[in-house]
C-alpha positions in Angstrom: 16.5 -17.8 -9.8 20.2 -18.3 -9.7 21.5 -21.9 -9.0 18.1 -23.1 -8.0 17.7 -20.6 -5.2 14.5 -18.7 -4.7 14.6 -15.0 -5.2 13.7 -13.0 -2.1 12.5 -9.4 -2.2 13.2 -7.3 0.8 11.6 -4.0 1.5 12.7 -1.6 4.1 10.2 -0.1 6.6 10.0 3.1 4.6 9.0 1.3 1.5 6.5 -0.7 3.4 4.9 2.4 4.8 4.9 3.9 1.3 3.2 0.8 -0.1 0.5 1.0 2.6 -0.1 4.7 1.9 -0.3 4.0 -1.9 -2.8 1.2 -1.4 -5.0 3.3 1.0 -5.1 6.2 -1.5 -5.9 4.0 -4.5 -8.6 2.1 -2.6 -10.2 5.4 -1.5 -10.2 6.7 -5.1 -11.7 3.4 -6.5 -14.5 3.5 -3.8 -15.3 7.1 -4.5 -15.7 6.3 -8.2 -18.0 3.4 -7.3 -15.7 0.6 -8.4 -15.1 -2.6 -6.4 -11.5 -2.0 -5.3 -10.7 -5.7 -4.9 -11.8 -6.6 -8.4 -9.9 -3.6 -9.9 -6.7 -4.3 -8.0 -6.8 -8.0 -8.9 -7.1 -7.1 -12.5 -4.2 -4.7 -12.2 -1.9 -7.1 -10.3 -2.7 -10.0 -12.7 -2.5 -8.2 -16.0 -0.2 -5.3 -15.2 -2.7 -3.1 -17.1 -2.9 0.3 -15.3 -6.2 1.1 -16.8 -7.8 -1.1 -14.1 -7.0 1.8 -11.8 -9.0 5.0 -12.1 -7.3 8.4 -12.8 -9.5 9.9 -10.2 -7.4 11.7 -7.5 -4.3 10.6 -9.4 -4.7 7.0 -8.3 -3.3 5.5 -11.5 -0.1 7.5 -11.2 0.0 6.8 -7.4 -0.1 3.0 -7.8 2.7 3.1 -10.3 5.1 4.7 -7.8 6.1 1.2 -6.7 6.4 -2.0 -8.7 3.5 -4.5 -8.5 5.8 -7.1 -6.9 6.7 -4.6 -4.1 3.0 -3.9 -3.4 2.1 -7.5 -3.5 4.9 -8.4 -1.0 3.5 -5.9 1.5 0.0 -7.1 1.1 0.9 -10.8 1.4 3.3 -10.1 4.3 0.6 -8.3 6.2 -1.9 -11.0 5.5 0.3 -13.8 6.8 1.4 -11.8 9.8 -2.3 -11.4 10.7 -2.9 -15.1 10.3 0.1 -15.9 12.6 -1.5 -13.6 15.3 -4.8 -15.5 15.3 
C-alpha cells in the first residue's frame, strides 16, 4: 500500500485465459493422481509450497507459470461474477 491506498492487480484478458488454462491442467493432473484438487490447491495457495502440486503431467511447473496472486485474482473474480449473475 502507498499512502493508505489499496493495491489493485489488473490482469489482461490473455493472462486470464492463461490462468484458466493453467488451473484446468493442474486440476486434471491432481484428479488423475487421485488427489483432492481443492485440498491440494488450498495448501499451495496458503503456504506457497509447490510440493502440494503433483509433478504428474508437468502440473507443478505449469502452476508456477503465473504468480499465486494472479491465479487467485482470476479464481475470485470468476466466483464473484457468478454470484452477481444469480
